[in-house]
N, C-alpha and C positions, 0 to 999 in steps of 0.2 A: 480271078482265083488265085493266082501267083501273088498278088498284093495282099490277099486275105491270110495267105499262108506266112507271108513275110511278116506281116502284123502280129500274127500268133507267136511265131518264132521270137521276134523282139520282145514281146510281152515275157515270154518264158526267161528271157535273159535280163529282166529287170527294167524294161522301158515301159512308160505309161503310154498306152495306145487308146484312141478313141475313134470310134466308127459312127458316122451320123448320116441320117437320110434312109429313107424307105428302101430304095433298091439295094443301097450297100448293106443294110441290116438283112434283107432277104438273102443275100449272097453268104453273109456270115453264118446265117442260120442253116442255110442248105448245105453248107460244109460242115455243120456241127462245131463251129469254133467260137461260139458266143461266150462260152466260159473260159477262153484262152485270150479274150481282148479285155482290156481294163474297164472300158465303158462303151456301151452300145446304147445309141440313142436314136429313136426315129425321127427326131426333129432335126433334119439336115440343116435348114436354114438357122435355126436357132443355135445349133451347135456351132456353126461358122461364126455367128455373130458373137457368142461366148468366147471363142478363141480370138476374135478381133478385139477383145476387151470392152465391148459394148455392154451397157447396163441392160439387163434383162428384167422386165417388171415383175414377173413371178420369183425371181431371185432377190430382187430388191425388196419386195415385200416381206420375205423370209428373213431378211437381214436388218429390217427395221427395229429401232430401239424403243418402241411405243411400249 
C-alpha cells in the first residue's frame, strides 16, 4: 500500500508511473489510485517484457507499414 501511495505521489510530481499485473492492479483499485497512476495494465508479464525492450507481437502489428 505504501508503494502505491508513493507511485501516486510521484505521478503528481510529474513522474511517469506504470503498474502491471493483476494483484498490483487490484491493490491500486482498492486504494482508489487508478486515476493517479500514468498507466495501469493487467498484463504483468507483458508489461515487464515491454519495459525490457522486447518486441510484443500486438504492438508490432500496429506499427507495421503495410
